[in-house]
ROTOR-288898 format. One line per 2 residues: number of its first residue (from 1); their letters; for each residue y, z, x of N, C-alpha, C. Coordinates in Angstrom, 2 decimals. Layout:
! residues N
NUM = a = Y Z X Y Z X Y Z X  ...
END
This chain:
! residues 259
1 = xx = -30.22 53.52 -18.38 -31.31 54.46 -17.72 -33.13 54.98 -18.12  -33.53 54.32 -18.36 -34.71 54.89 -18.58 -35.72 55.64 -17.54
3 = xx = -35.64 56.42 -18.32 -37.12 57.31 -16.71 -38.40 58.42 -17.47  -39.35 58.30 -17.06 -40.71 59.25 -17.77 -39.74 60.34 -17.86
5 = xx = -40.63 60.99 -18.46 -40.95 62.39 -18.84 -40.70 63.32 -18.39  -41.13 63.60 -16.82 -40.69 64.61 -16.06 -39.81 64.28 -15.42
7 = xx = -39.25 62.98 -14.48 -38.01 62.58 -13.73 -36.96 62.73 -15.23  -37.08 62.57 -16.22 -35.92 62.76 -16.93 -35.56 64.64 -17.12
9 = xx = -36.55 64.99 -16.86 -36.37 66.88 -17.35 -35.99 66.95 -16.17  -36.36 66.57 -15.23 -35.53 67.17 -13.82 -33.74 66.52 -13.63
11 = xx = -33.59 65.40 -13.74 -32.36 64.81 -13.63 -31.74 65.80 -15.17  -32.46 66.59 -16.40 -31.34 67.44 -17.37 -31.19 68.02 -16.40
13 = xx = -32.15 68.84 -15.62 -31.57 69.93 -15.30 -30.18 69.96 -14.03  -30.82 68.96 -13.40 -29.73 69.00 -12.73 -27.77 68.59 -13.17
15 = xx = -28.33 67.62 -13.97 -26.41 68.10 -14.90 -26.31 69.47 -15.23  -27.56 70.25 -15.97 -27.52 71.00 -17.01 -26.62 72.38 -15.77
17 = xx = -27.51 72.23 -14.11 -26.86 73.21 -12.97 -25.15 72.64 -12.34  -25.14 71.77 -12.58 -23.85 70.72 -12.45 -22.98 71.50 -14.06
19 = xx = -22.70 71.04 -14.79 -22.43 71.33 -16.07 -22.56 72.70 -16.62  -23.66 73.51 -16.59 -23.51 74.93 -17.78 -23.77 74.08 -19.07
21 = xx = -24.02 73.25 -19.41 -24.28 72.68 -20.76 -24.64 71.32 -20.82  -25.49 70.79 -21.30 -25.58 69.67 -21.95 -25.85 68.90 -23.30
23 = xx = -25.30 68.33 -24.04 -25.35 67.77 -25.29 -26.87 67.11 -25.64  -27.63 67.47 -26.32 -28.46 66.28 -26.48 -28.51 64.77 -27.24
25 = xx = -27.35 64.20 -27.75 -27.21 63.24 -28.56 -26.69 62.21 -26.92  -26.26 62.88 -26.07 -25.29 62.23 -24.92 -26.67 62.26 -23.83
27 = xx = -27.37 63.27 -23.92 -28.79 62.95 -22.94 -29.42 61.55 -23.25  -30.01 61.83 -25.03 -30.52 60.20 -25.87 -29.40 59.26 -25.73
29 = xx = -28.52 59.28 -25.10 -27.37 57.97 -24.52 -28.07 57.48 -23.26  -27.66 58.68 -22.19 -27.60 58.06 -20.98 -29.04 57.89 -21.15
31 = xx = -29.66 58.24 -21.14 -31.48 58.11 -20.37 -32.34 57.68 -21.54  -31.49 56.63 -22.15 -32.15 55.20 -23.65 -33.20 55.84 -24.38
33 = xx = -32.85 57.05 -24.16 -34.19 57.71 -25.58 -33.72 58.03 -26.17  -34.11 58.46 -27.64 -34.14 59.16 -29.29 -33.94 60.25 -29.09
35 = xx = -33.18 61.12 -29.86 -32.55 62.48 -29.96 -33.92 63.88 -30.04  -35.02 62.98 -30.64 -36.34 63.80 -30.87 -37.34 63.80 -29.20
37 = xx = -37.44 62.22 -28.80 -37.58 62.84 -27.51 -36.59 64.09 -26.59  -35.55 64.10 -26.92 -35.02 64.87 -25.86 -34.75 66.20 -26.39
39 = xx = -35.14 66.50 -27.34 -35.28 67.80 -28.18 -36.73 68.50 -27.74  -37.88 67.39 -27.39 -38.75 67.37 -27.26 -38.67 68.13 -25.62
41 = xx = -38.23 67.43 -25.10 -38.20 67.98 -23.60 -37.10 69.34 -23.28  -36.25 69.79 -24.36 -35.75 71.25 -24.09 -36.69 72.18 -24.50
43 = xx = -37.42 71.47 -25.52 -38.36 72.30 -26.01 -39.01 73.12 -25.16  -39.97 71.95 -23.96 -40.56 72.05 -22.82 -39.70 72.89 -21.66
45 = xx = -38.89 72.39 -21.49 -38.16 73.35 -19.86 -37.58 74.66 -20.96  -37.11 74.64 -22.30 -36.87 76.08 -22.70 -38.16 77.23 -22.30
47 = xx = -39.59 76.63 -23.07 -40.99 77.19 -22.68 -40.98 77.57 -21.51  -40.89 76.83 -20.40 -40.41 77.39 -19.15 -39.33 77.88 -18.35
49 = xx = -38.56 78.68 -19.53 -37.63 79.65 -18.87 -36.54 78.68 -17.64  -36.18 77.36 -18.26 -35.00 76.97 -17.23 -33.84 77.22 -17.91
51 = xx = -34.64 77.07 -19.24 -32.88 76.16 -20.19 -32.94 78.08 -21.02  -31.45 77.59 -22.08 -31.65 78.19 -23.43 -31.17 77.03 -24.59
53 = xx = -32.12 76.78 -25.14 -31.19 75.99 -26.34 -30.03 76.51 -27.48  -29.22 75.79 -27.47 -28.17 76.49 -28.16 -28.37 74.83 -29.66
55 = xx = -26.83 74.83 -30.93 -27.33 73.42 -31.32 -26.91 72.94 -30.93  -27.12 71.47 -30.92 -27.13 70.46 -30.73 -27.23 70.41 -28.91
57 = xx = -28.10 71.59 -28.27 -27.86 71.40 -26.96 -29.31 72.26 -26.29  -28.14 72.52 -24.84 -28.65 73.10 -24.63 -27.66 74.08 -23.44
59 = xx = -28.12 75.25 -23.12 -27.47 75.65 -21.79 -28.26 76.74 -20.77  -27.24 77.14 -19.84 -28.09 77.16 -18.80 -28.87 78.83 -18.65
61 = xx = -30.26 78.96 -18.29 -30.81 80.02 -18.37 -30.47 81.40 -17.32  -30.25 82.46 -18.25 -29.79 82.77 -17.57 -30.72 84.39 -16.83
63 = xx = -31.11 84.45 -16.29 -32.73 85.74 -15.72 -32.22 86.80 -16.45  -33.46 86.97 -17.31 -32.93 88.55 -18.60 -33.51 89.63 -17.66
65 = xx = -32.44 90.51 -18.79 -32.45 91.95 -18.71 -33.26 92.93 -19.43  -34.27 93.38 -18.65 -35.07 94.57 -19.98 -33.65 94.98 -20.27
67 = xx = -34.04 95.23 -21.60 -33.01 95.91 -22.68 -33.04 97.50 -22.79  -32.60 99.01 -23.44 -32.77 99.73 -23.31 -34.23 100.42 -23.72
69 = xx = -35.02 100.98 -24.08 -35.65 101.80 -25.00 -35.60 101.57 -26.67  -33.89 101.83 -26.92 -33.58 102.05 -28.00 -33.81 100.72 -28.77
71 = xx = -32.91 99.62 -27.64 -33.15 98.09 -28.50 -34.30 97.58 -29.18  -34.97 97.93 -27.68 -36.70 97.14 -27.75 -36.77 97.57 -29.09
73 = xx = -37.08 99.13 -29.42 -37.75 99.60 -30.33 -36.86 99.02 -31.82  -35.69 98.39 -31.79 -35.78 97.33 -33.40 -35.54 95.93 -32.76
75 = xx = -36.11 95.88 -31.59 -36.73 93.91 -31.78 -37.88 93.83 -32.66  -38.44 93.12 -33.42 -39.44 92.56 -33.95 -40.01 93.72 -34.83
77 = xx = -39.52 95.40 -34.88 -40.32 96.05 -35.35 -41.06 96.10 -36.43  -41.05 95.25 -37.23 -42.31 94.69 -38.10 -43.32 94.46 -37.39
79 = xx = -43.37 93.04 -36.64 -44.31 92.50 -36.32 -44.91 93.82 -35.25  -44.09 94.80 -34.44 -44.38 95.34 -33.18 -45.54 96.42 -34.17
81 = xx = -44.74 96.83 -35.44 -46.13 98.23 -36.53 -47.60 97.18 -36.85  -47.59 95.99 -37.45 -48.47 95.31 -37.04 -49.47 95.58 -35.97
83 = xx = -49.14 95.04 -34.72 -49.61 94.77 -33.08 -50.66 96.65 -33.79  -49.24 97.17 -33.65 -49.69 98.89 -33.19 -50.77 99.04 -34.01
85 = xx = -50.98 98.34 -35.88 -52.27 98.78 -36.18 -53.16 98.27 -35.88  -53.39 97.47 -35.54 -54.43 96.40 -35.10 -55.70 96.67 -33.48
87 = xx = -53.86 97.54 -32.75 -54.75 98.27 -31.70 -55.24 99.12 -31.80  -54.47 100.31 -32.85 -55.45 101.37 -32.42 -56.97 101.30 -33.27
89 = xx = -57.35 100.00 -33.72 -58.17 99.93 -34.96 -59.45 99.18 -33.58  -58.90 99.28 -32.37 -60.05 99.03 -30.99 -59.70 100.64 -30.48
91 = xx = -60.18 101.85 -30.81 -59.87 102.93 -30.02 -60.60 103.43 -30.89  -62.18 104.23 -30.43 -62.83 105.00 -30.15 -62.95 106.24 -30.44
93 = xx = -63.43 107.39 -30.72 -63.70 108.42 -30.73 -64.18 109.10 -29.36  -63.18 109.90 -28.45 -63.78 110.47 -27.62 -63.32 109.03 -25.94
95 = xx = -62.22 108.28 -26.60 -61.97 107.06 -25.83 -60.55 107.74 -24.87  -60.60 107.57 -23.25 -60.01 108.32 -23.03 -59.04 106.40 -22.43
97 = xx = -57.92 106.47 -22.73 -57.12 105.23 -22.86 -55.24 105.12 -22.42  -54.99 104.63 -22.05 -53.54 104.54 -21.62 -53.09 104.25 -22.49
99 = xx = -51.38 104.57 -22.86 -50.68 104.08 -23.98 -49.21 103.87 -23.14  -49.01 102.51 -22.33 -48.19 102.65 -21.00 -46.84 102.53 -21.64
101 = xx = -45.41 102.07 -21.58 -44.28 103.11 -22.08 -43.29 101.57 -22.78  -44.60 100.70 -23.34 -43.20 99.65 -23.93 -43.36 99.67 -25.59
103 = xx = -42.21 99.92 -26.05 -41.85 99.97 -27.67 -42.89 99.52 -28.28  -43.82 98.44 -28.25 -45.71 97.61 -28.54 -46.21 98.56 -28.70
105 = xx = -46.42 98.77 -27.36 -47.31 99.95 -27.28 -47.47 101.34 -27.90  -45.77 101.73 -28.22 -45.53 103.25 -28.72 -46.26 102.96 -30.18
107 = xx = -46.03 101.99 -30.94 -46.68 101.80 -32.15 -48.17 102.48 -32.54  -48.62 102.00 -31.37 -50.30 102.63 -31.81 -50.41 103.83 -32.25
109 = xx = -49.48 105.07 -31.44 -49.01 106.06 -32.01 -49.66 106.45 -33.58  -48.60 105.65 -34.11 -48.92 105.95 -35.47 -50.28 106.02 -36.69
111 = xx = -50.81 105.51 -35.39 -51.97 104.98 -36.54 -53.43 105.37 -35.78  -53.40 106.02 -34.85 -54.05 107.13 -34.30 -54.98 107.87 -35.22
113 = xx = -54.39 109.03 -36.30 -54.67 109.71 -37.70 -56.67 109.21 -37.77  -58.09 110.35 -37.57 -59.09 110.15 -37.86 -59.90 110.05 -36.54
115 = xx = -58.97 109.10 -34.91 -59.60 109.31 -34.08 -59.83 110.48 -33.76  -60.93 110.68 -33.40 -61.10 111.93 -32.50 -61.92 112.57 -31.74
117 = xx = -61.00 113.17 -30.67 -60.98 113.62 -29.04 -60.63 113.02 -28.59  -59.74 111.65 -28.27 -59.48 111.16 -27.84 -57.75 111.14 -26.68
119 = xx = -58.64 111.01 -24.66 -57.74 111.53 -24.44 -56.60 109.96 -23.84  -55.26 110.63 -24.35 -54.61 109.60 -23.47 -53.20 109.74 -22.91
121 = xx = -53.52 109.00 -21.34 -52.19 109.09 -20.37 -51.61 108.61 -20.72  -50.37 108.61 -20.48 -49.24 108.03 -20.70 -47.40 107.93 -20.08
123 = xx = -46.84 107.33 -19.02 -45.50 107.58 -18.18 -44.19 106.90 -19.38  -44.67 107.39 -20.73 -44.05 106.77 -21.52 -42.98 108.46 -22.18
125 = xx = -42.06 108.82 -22.53 -41.27 110.15 -22.51 -41.04 109.99 -23.76  -41.08 109.45 -24.36 -40.93 109.35 -26.05 -42.57 109.07 -26.46
127 = xx = -43.19 108.52 -26.40 -44.86 108.49 -27.07 -45.11 109.88 -26.35  -45.63 110.85 -25.39 -45.52 111.85 -25.36 -44.92 112.73 -26.43
129 = xx = -44.14 112.51 -26.77 -42.75 113.60 -27.81 -43.57 113.59 -28.75  -44.13 111.63 -29.15 -44.83 111.67 -30.40 -46.64 112.00 -30.34
131 = xx = -46.68 112.05 -29.17 -48.09 112.56 -29.96 -47.91 113.70 -29.74  -47.14 114.69 -29.09 -46.63 116.46 -29.16 -46.72 116.73 -30.95
133 = xx = -45.99 115.73 -31.14 -45.60 116.17 -32.61 -46.82 115.84 -33.42  -47.29 115.08 -32.94 -48.09 114.25 -34.41 -49.44 115.87 -33.78
135 = xx = -49.92 115.78 -32.65 -50.49 117.65 -32.67 -50.66 118.30 -33.43  -48.97 118.73 -33.08 -48.48 120.00 -33.90 -48.86 119.99 -35.27
137 = xx = -49.02 119.01 -36.01 -49.02 118.30 -37.50 -50.56 118.44 -38.23  -51.25 118.18 -37.04 -53.02 117.71 -37.10 -52.84 116.49 -37.36
139 = xx = -52.34 115.21 -36.88 -52.40 114.22 -37.26 -53.13 113.48 -35.58  -52.76 114.25 -34.69 -53.62 114.12 -33.49 -54.76 115.38 -32.96
141 = xx = -55.64 114.79 -32.63 -56.37 116.31 -32.39 -56.92 115.99 -30.49  -56.65 115.32 -29.91 -57.01 115.04 -28.54 -55.96 115.36 -27.28
143 = xx = -56.39 115.39 -26.72 -55.48 115.60 -25.23 -54.45 114.27 -24.27  -53.20 115.31 -24.18 -52.07 113.92 -23.18 -51.32 114.63 -22.50
145 = xx = -52.15 113.22 -21.07 -51.12 113.54 -20.06 -50.32 113.10 -19.75  -49.31 113.54 -19.65 -47.99 112.56 -18.86 -48.36 112.23 -17.25
147 = xx = -48.43 110.80 -17.02 -48.04 110.73 -15.69 -46.98 110.85 -14.53  -46.69 111.83 -14.18 -45.49 112.31 -13.30 -45.06 110.90 -12.33
149 = xx = -43.70 111.56 -11.80 -43.36 110.42 -11.44 -42.03 110.12 -11.82  -41.06 109.32 -11.01 -39.61 108.91 -11.02 -39.42 109.17 -12.83
151 = xx = -38.77 109.88 -13.58 -38.35 109.47 -14.72 -36.85 108.24 -14.45  -37.13 107.03 -15.39 -36.10 105.86 -15.08 -35.40 106.32 -16.93
153 = xx = -34.06 106.79 -17.01 -33.37 107.46 -17.93 -33.02 106.25 -18.86  -32.55 104.94 -18.31 -32.26 104.41 -19.27 -33.28 103.84 -20.17
155 = xx = -34.39 103.95 -20.01 -36.06 103.46 -19.96 -37.06 104.34 -21.00  -36.05 105.71 -20.47 -37.25 106.78 -20.58 -38.76 106.43 -19.92
157 = xx = -38.92 106.66 -19.50 -40.24 105.65 -18.88 -40.82 106.68 -17.53  -41.64 107.01 -16.52 -41.87 107.41 -15.12 -42.57 105.94 -14.70
159 = xx = -41.99 106.09 -13.15 -42.67 105.37 -12.39 -42.49 105.20 -11.37  -43.04 104.14 -10.23 -42.70 104.51 -8.78 -43.81 105.25 -8.08
161 = xx = -43.90 105.27 -6.76 -44.63 105.61 -5.62 -45.71 107.10 -6.47  -45.16 107.91 -7.09 -45.49 109.20 -7.28 -46.93 108.91 -8.76
163 = xx = -46.48 108.35 -9.16 -46.72 108.01 -10.70 -48.18 106.88 -9.89  -48.10 106.19 -9.01 -49.15 104.83 -8.83 -50.42 105.92 -7.93
165 = xx = -49.84 106.77 -7.83 -50.61 107.69 -6.63 -51.30 108.18 -7.51  -50.26 108.67 -8.17 -51.90 109.65 -9.46 -52.52 109.44 -10.55
167 = xx = -51.97 107.83 -10.62 -53.17 107.08 -11.02 -54.52 107.19 -10.57  -54.57 107.03 -9.01 -55.52 106.43 -7.94 -56.64 107.57 -7.92
169 = xx = -56.76 108.39 -8.60 -57.58 109.67 -9.19 -58.03 109.10 -10.71  -57.81 108.19 -11.87 -57.93 108.31 -13.05 -58.99 107.14 -13.09
171 = xx = -59.88 107.57 -14.07 -60.53 105.70 -14.31 -60.40 106.19 -16.09  -60.36 104.75 -16.87 -59.99 104.78 -18.40 -60.79 104.03 -19.03
173 = xx = -61.09 104.32 -20.50 -62.10 103.28 -20.56 -60.91 101.75 -21.70  -59.43 102.32 -22.16 -59.17 101.51 -22.29 -57.39 101.05 -21.92
175 = xx = -56.97 100.29 -21.74 -55.28 100.72 -21.16 -54.52 99.85 -22.38  -53.56 100.06 -22.76 -53.16 99.34 -23.95 -51.67 98.81 -23.63
177 = xx = -51.31 98.00 -23.08 -50.16 97.81 -22.08 -49.26 96.53 -22.86  -47.41 96.82 -22.71 -46.62 96.55 -23.22 -46.42 95.66 -22.28
179 = xx = -45.59 94.47 -21.98 -45.19 93.38 -21.61 -44.44 92.26 -21.65  -43.66 91.63 -20.77 -42.66 91.43 -20.80 -42.85 89.51 -21.30
181 = xx = -43.96 89.61 -20.67 -44.17 87.68 -21.32 -45.38 87.42 -20.16  -45.76 86.52 -21.25 -47.30 86.53 -21.20 -47.82 84.56 -20.77
183 = xx = -48.58 83.83 -19.94 -48.04 83.11 -19.88 -49.52 82.23 -19.03  -49.82 81.10 -19.49 -51.65 80.72 -19.03 -50.99 80.41 -17.46
185 = xx = -50.30 80.01 -16.93 -49.60 79.69 -15.41 -49.84 80.59 -14.87  -48.95 81.14 -15.82 -48.00 82.67 -14.20 -48.34 83.64 -14.50
187 = xx = -49.44 83.89 -16.08 -50.05 85.22 -16.37 -48.83 86.49 -16.88  -49.50 87.55 -16.91 -48.69 88.87 -17.60 -47.78 89.67 -16.46
189 = xx = -45.97 88.91 -16.58 -45.54 89.61 -16.03 -44.07 90.70 -17.04  -43.60 91.51 -16.39 -42.10 92.11 -16.25 -41.06 91.31 -15.69
191 = xx = -39.90 92.48 -16.30 -38.85 92.27 -16.19 -38.49 92.76 -14.46  -39.09 93.98 -14.88 -38.43 95.21 -13.82 -40.16 95.74 -12.59
193 = xx = -39.84 94.81 -11.51 -40.68 95.06 -10.17 -41.14 96.16 -10.41  -40.78 97.87 -10.77 -41.32 98.52 -9.54 -42.32 99.11 -11.20
195 = xx = -41.94 98.92 -12.25 -42.22 99.08 -13.33 -43.79 97.76 -13.54  -44.30 96.86 -13.01 -45.04 95.74 -12.52 -46.04 96.41 -12.02
197 = xx = -45.64 97.31 -10.56 -46.45 97.12 -10.01 -47.52 98.73 -10.12  -46.97 99.82 -11.10 -47.54 101.04 -11.85 -48.21 99.66 -12.75
199 = xx = -47.87 99.84 -13.74 -48.92 98.49 -14.75 -50.02 97.82 -14.22  -49.75 97.40 -12.78 -51.12 96.68 -11.91 -52.44 98.06 -11.59
201 = xx = -51.92 98.92 -11.58 -52.41 99.79 -11.40 -53.23 100.94 -12.61  -52.25 100.91 -13.43 -52.81 100.79 -15.18 -53.84 99.68 -15.53
203 = xx = -53.36 98.70 -14.88 -54.71 97.90 -15.69 -56.50 97.65 -13.97  -55.66 98.15 -12.52 -56.87 98.92 -12.26 -57.48 100.24 -12.31
205 = xx = -57.72 100.40 -13.03 -58.08 101.87 -13.51 -58.89 101.71 -14.90  -58.85 100.79 -15.48 -58.91 100.63 -17.13 -60.62 99.86 -16.95
207 = xx = -61.35 99.92 -17.99 -62.16 99.16 -17.90 -62.16 98.33 -18.89  -61.12 97.70 -20.38 -60.69 97.11 -21.22 -59.49 97.13 -20.92
209 = xx = -59.13 96.15 -20.90 -57.51 95.59 -21.12 -56.76 95.05 -21.80  -55.87 95.49 -22.29 -55.52 95.23 -24.13 -54.09 95.22 -23.40
211 = xx = -53.19 93.77 -23.85 -52.23 93.86 -23.76 -51.76 93.46 -25.14  -50.39 94.30 -25.47 -49.55 94.35 -27.00 -49.10 93.50 -26.76
213 = xx = -48.17 91.91 -27.33 -47.30 90.89 -27.47 -46.96 90.89 -28.84  -45.90 90.63 -28.93 -44.94 90.22 -30.09 -44.62 88.12 -29.86
215 = xx = -44.72 87.65 -30.72 -44.60 86.56 -30.39 -43.62 86.12 -29.68  -42.61 86.48 -29.62 -41.26 86.74 -28.16 -41.19 86.88 -26.94
217 = xx = -42.92 86.77 -26.69 -43.40 87.31 -25.11 -44.49 86.28 -25.08  -44.86 85.49 -25.51 -45.51 84.61 -25.67 -45.48 83.25 -25.19
219 = xx = -46.55 82.47 -24.05 -45.39 81.38 -23.78 -44.12 82.07 -22.51  -43.95 83.01 -22.12 -43.07 83.56 -21.75 -42.82 83.54 -20.22
221 = xx = -42.00 83.59 -19.15 -42.53 83.90 -17.73 -41.20 84.71 -17.53  -40.97 86.38 -17.10 -40.20 86.87 -16.66 -40.62 87.32 -14.84
223 = xx = -39.65 88.58 -14.86 -39.09 88.74 -13.07 -40.39 88.56 -12.34  -41.32 89.78 -12.99 -42.21 90.24 -11.81 -43.78 90.38 -12.85
225 = xx = -44.86 89.81 -11.37 -45.84 89.77 -11.77 -46.54 90.62 -11.94  -47.31 90.38 -13.11 -48.21 92.02 -12.67 -49.69 91.57 -12.71
227 = xx = -50.50 90.73 -13.04 -51.35 90.07 -12.97 -51.69 88.97 -13.92  -53.01 88.02 -13.31 -53.29 86.97 -13.34 -53.53 87.35 -15.07
229 = xx = -53.30 85.53 -15.26 -54.02 85.84 -17.14 -55.40 86.48 -17.68  -56.16 85.55 -16.38 -57.91 85.88 -16.69 -58.48 87.25 -16.34
231 = xx = -56.88 88.24 -16.21 -57.77 90.49 -15.46 -57.03 90.55 -16.74  -57.22 90.14 -17.91 -56.74 91.15 -18.83 -57.74 90.58 -20.39
233 = xx = -58.26 91.74 -21.13 -59.96 91.35 -21.45 -59.05 90.45 -22.90  -58.01 91.73 -23.82 -57.41 91.16 -25.25 -56.24 91.41 -25.31
235 = xx = -55.95 90.17 -25.83 -54.71 90.29 -26.89 -53.92 90.60 -27.96  -53.66 91.14 -28.39 -53.04 91.81 -29.49 -51.82 91.44 -29.71
237 = xx = -51.11 89.96 -30.48 -50.04 89.62 -31.25 -50.11 89.67 -32.58  -48.83 88.95 -33.33 -48.29 89.14 -34.37 -48.86 87.77 -34.81
239 = xx = -49.25 86.67 -33.90 -49.14 85.36 -34.59 -50.58 85.17 -33.72  -50.65 83.50 -34.47 -51.76 82.99 -33.71 -51.37 82.73 -32.44
241 = xx = -53.09 82.74 -31.01 -51.86 81.75 -30.24 -51.84 80.48 -29.99  -50.29 80.61 -28.99 -49.62 78.76 -29.50 -51.18 77.81 -29.64
243 = xx = -50.41 76.10 -30.00 -51.15 75.34 -29.54 -52.04 75.06 -28.12  -53.13 74.68 -28.19 -53.70 73.92 -26.58 -54.45 75.97 -26.00
245 = xx = -53.74 76.32 -26.40 -54.19 77.80 -25.74 -55.56 78.25 -26.33  -55.96 77.90 -26.96 -57.54 78.25 -27.21 -59.04 78.06 -26.28
247 = xx = -58.85 76.89 -25.81 -59.35 76.35 -24.74 -59.93 77.66 -23.47  -58.49 77.24 -23.04 -58.06 78.60 -21.52 -58.42 79.98 -21.91
249 = xx = -58.36 80.37 -23.56 -58.93 81.79 -23.44 -60.43 82.05 -23.60  -61.05 80.50 -24.35 -62.19 80.96 -24.42 -62.40 80.72 -22.73
251 = xx = -62.17 79.93 -21.67 -62.42 79.48 -20.64 -62.01 80.81 -19.63  -61.26 82.06 -19.73 -60.93 82.66 -19.03 -61.38 84.09 -19.78
253 = xx = -62.09 83.95 -21.24 -63.12 85.19 -21.48 -61.94 86.00 -22.34  -60.68 86.27 -22.57 -59.66 86.45 -23.31 -59.27 86.34 -24.40
255 = xx = -60.17 87.80 -25.50 -60.29 87.97 -26.99 -58.59 87.33 -27.33  -58.52 86.92 -28.76 -56.74 87.14 -29.26 -57.43 88.30 -30.41
257 = xx = -56.27 88.44 -30.78 -56.60 89.87 -32.11 -54.89 89.01 -32.74  -54.95 89.15 -34.13 -54.01 88.56 -35.03 -54.21 88.79 -35.92
259 = x = -53.66 89.51 -36.88 -53.36 89.31 -38.49 -53.94 88.73 -39.11
END
C-alpha cells in the first residue's frame, strides 16, 4: 500500500489513535516506503504536536501540563541565562517595561545592573522578590510595580480579571514575554488560558513586544492562543530560527536575536 505523504500521515495518526504506539519499521513495510521516509513523517507530526517520537517509533501525544515554576527554572537553565543577557541589552535607561512571570523572562533581572531609572511591572512574585533584593544591594535603581490580582500558588504568579483590569491603565515601552509555544501557523501560545488572556493584555499596552523563548518552545503549539505571530516585534532565543522561517520573519517584520 503506497500512499502520498499527507495521506500516509493521516493513516499513521489513525493507527496511533487505535494502538497508542507505532513502530517505524512496521510502518515502512505497511506503506511500502523507506524507514527514513517514515522518520521524516514522524518528525513532521511531532512538530505539529500530534505525537511524541520515541526510539524506533512514536506514541500518542498527551496535552502538556505546565510544570511548576521551580521545575521550569531548572529546564534549559543555561539557554535561559543566555536569552536573559541578550534581552537585557534591549533595555534602555528610563524605559518602562513589563517582565512577565516566565522562568526565561526572570533571567533578565540578573543583567539589569547599569540600567538607570527603569520602571518594571511584573506579575511574577519571584521577579518582584529578586528586584527587591537587587535594589537593596544597589544593583537596581528603578521602580517596581507588582501587578495585582489572584495569586497562583503553584506558579507564584498573579493573573485573572483584577490583573487584566489594572493593566488597562498602563502603557509601557517594552514587554518581555515568556511563552510555551512559538509557531508560524498557530502564533504565540500558552499552556494556561487565564495566563494567556493576561499576557494578551500585557502585549496590548506595549509599544514593543519581545518574546523570550528557548529552542524547546520554537515550532511548538500549546493549548491557549495569546496572539498571532505577526503581533510580536522581537524573538530572543538561544538558537537560530528553524529552516524556512527567515522569509516569514521578514514578511511579518519580526526580528530574531540569538547568540
